[in-house]
C-alpha positions as CSV (number, residue, x, y, z in Angstrom):
1,M,18.3,6.6,-0.9
2,P,14.5,6.5,-0.3
3,E,13.2,7.7,3.0
4,I,9.6,7.0,4.0
5,V,7.9,8.7,6.9
6,V,4.8,7.1,8.4
7,F,2.5,9.2,10.7
8,A,0.4,7.1,13.1
9,A,-1.4,7.4,16.4
10,T,0.3,5.6,19.3
11,G,-0.8,2.1,20.3
12,R,1.0,-0.3,18.0
13,S,3.4,-2.9,19.4
14,T,7.0,-3.1,18.5
15,E,6.3,-6.3,16.6
16,Q,3.6,-4.5,14.5
17,K,6.0,-1.6,13.7
18,R,8.8,-4.1,12.9
19,G,6.5,-5.8,10.4
20,L,5.4,-2.5,8.8
21,C,9.1,-1.4,8.4
22,R,10.0,-4.8,6.9
23,D,7.1,-4.7,4.4
24,I,7.7,-1.1,3.4
25,T,11.4,-1.9,2.8
26,E,10.6,-4.9,0.7
27,A,8.2,-2.9,-1.4
28,M,10.8,-0.2,-2.0
29,V,13.4,-2.8,-3.0
30,R,11.0,-4.5,-5.4
31,N,9.5,-1.4,-6.9
32,F,12.4,1.1,-6.8
33,G,15.2,-1.4,-7.4
34,V,17.3,-0.2,-4.4
35,A,19.2,-2.3,-1.8
36,A,17.4,-2.8,1.5
37,D,20.1,-1.0,3.4
38,Q,19.4,2.1,1.4
39,V,15.8,2.4,2.6
40,T,15.1,4.5,5.7
41,V,11.6,4.2,7.4
42,Q,10.6,6.5,10.2
43,I,7.5,6.1,12.2
44,V,6.3,9.3,13.8
45,E,3.7,8.7,16.5
46,S,1.2,11.1,18.0
47,S,-0.7,10.6,21.2
48,L,-4.5,9.9,20.8
49,D,-5.3,13.3,22.3
50,S,-3.0,15.1,19.8
51,K,-4.6,13.8,16.6
52,S,-8.2,14.2,15.2
53,K,-10.3,13.1,12.3
54,G,-13.4,14.9,11.3
55,G,-12.9,17.3,14.2
56,V,-13.0,14.5,16.8
57,L,-9.9,13.6,18.8
58,F,-8.8,10.0,18.5
59,S,-9.0,9.8,22.3
60,D,-12.7,10.6,22.1
61,R,-13.6,7.9,19.6
């Protein structure tokens, strides 16, 4: 049973997250040969002031 964890900054709509989960699930089914109901996708969101890149907070970009 594959489990995929996606880390992302907040700000995506439910529809965007739904599409991502669907696409990831389809890729796992196609490439790993598992049934869709065996795939778990979890999106872990961080606020923009709790994530940085290059030492700069996402909220400061």
